[in-house]
Every structure is written in C-alpha cells, then in structure tokens.
C-alpha positions as CSV (number, residue, x, y, z in Angstrom):
1,X,90.3,-26.1,-42.7
2,X,86.5,-26.0,-42.1
3,X,84.9,-24.9,-45.4
4,X,81.3,-23.8,-45.5
5,X,81.0,-23.9,-49.3
6,X,82.4,-26.0,-52.1
7,X,84.2,-23.0,-53.7
8,X,86.7,-23.1,-50.8
9,X,88.1,-26.4,-52.1
10,X,91.0,-24.9,-54.0
11,X,92.7,-24.3,-50.7
12,X,93.1,-28.1,-50.3
13,X,95.1,-28.3,-53.5
14,X,97.1,-25.1,-52.7
15,X,98.2,-26.5,-49.3
16,X,99.1,-29.9,-50.6
17,X,101.2,-28.3,-53.4
18,X,103.1,-26.5,-50.6
19,X,103.7,-29.9,-49.0
20,X,101.4,-29.2,-46.1
21,X,99.0,-31.6,-44.5
22,X,95.3,-30.5,-44.6
23,X,92.9,-31.3,-41.8
24,X,89.5,-31.2,-43.5
25,X,86.5,-30.7,-41.2
26,X,83.2,-31.0,-43.1
27,X,80.8,-30.6,-40.2
28,X,79.9,-27.0,-40.9
29,X,78.5,-27.6,-44.4
30,X,75.6,-29.6,-45.6
31,X,75.9,-33.3,-46.5
32,X,75.9,-32.7,-50.3
33,X,78.7,-30.1,-50.0
34,X,80.6,-32.3,-47.6
35,X,80.4,-35.2,-50.1
36,X,81.7,-33.0,-52.9
37,X,84.5,-31.7,-50.8
38,X,85.6,-35.2,-49.8
39,X,85.4,-36.3,-53.4
40,X,87.5,-33.3,-54.5
41,X,90.0,-34.0,-51.8
42,X,90.3,-37.7,-52.9
43,X,90.8,-36.6,-56.5
44,X,93.4,-34.1,-55.6
45,X,95.1,-36.6,-53.3
46,X,95.2,-39.1,-56.2
47,X,96.7,-36.6,-58.6
48,X,99.3,-35.4,-56.2
49,X,100.1,-38.9,-54.8
50,X,98.9,-37.8,-51.4
51,X,96.8,-39.9,-48.9
52,X,93.4,-39.3,-47.3
53,X,93.0,-40.6,-43.8
54,X,89.7,-40.7,-41.9
55,X,90.1,-39.2,-38.4
56,X,86.3,-39.1,-37.7
57,X,84.0,-40.9,-40.1
58,X,81.9,-38.4,-42.0
59,X,83.4,-35.4,-40.2
60,X,87.2,-35.1,-40.2
61,X,89.9,-36.1,-42.7
62,X,93.6,-35.7,-42.9
63,X,95.0,-35.2,-46.4
64,X,98.8,-35.8,-46.2
65,X,101.3,-35.0,-49.0
66,X,103.2,-37.8,-50.6
67,X,105.5,-39.4,-48.1
68,X,104.0,-37.7,-45.0
69,X,101.7,-39.1,-42.3
70,X,100.3,-38.1,-39.0
71,X,102.1,-39.5,-35.9
72,X,100.1,-40.8,-33.0
73,X,101.2,-37.8,-31.0
74,X,99.9,-35.3,-33.6
75,X,96.6,-37.3,-33.8
76,X,96.2,-37.0,-30.1
77,X,96.9,-33.3,-30.1
78,X,94.4,-32.8,-32.9
79,X,91.7,-34.7,-31.0
80,X,92.5,-32.7,-27.8
81,X,92.3,-29.4,-29.7
82,X,89.0,-30.4,-31.4
83,X,90.8,-30.5,-34.8
84,X,92.1,-26.9,-34.6
85,X,95.7,-26.1,-35.7
86,X,98.3,-27.6,-33.4
87,X,101.3,-26.3,-35.2
88,X,102.7,-29.4,-36.7
C-alpha cells in the first residue's frame, strides 16, 4: 500500500488480521505522516505479533503476520517491480 494520508492506516491492521503481508511505501506522503504511519504499523505489528522489516530505509517496509517472512525470491521480485504487487 502507498498511503497519502494517515487515515488510511486502518488498512494495515485489516490486512494483517487477514494474515496478509503488507508492503508499506511511505514515499508519497510527507515526513510527519510517514513517521506516524510507521509508528502505527509498529504498534499494530507488536499487538498482532507480526514483524516489521525495512526494505528501503525511510521508504519501504514489509509488515509480515506472525510466522511469515519474505523469501529472498519475493524480495527480489518486489524490488524488480518497484514494490508493486507481485502476487505472493
């Protein structure tokens, strides 16, 4: 997801509750909104026992449900697709 405003953050929780990994791209919002989104994602991850992995510092994060992680192949496909959906 590439949110523009903080009020889009509920989608992070919704997807994690469905046991789906979220790729959070914060390059389209301002730095203050990006920080709030990252903080929200970290809090949600903690509450749901998920993990937050930095894919590109300050720009792209993977929030993986409990017990899930990104394989090197999926990471490579994400980078190649400029962090768009790769159907994993």
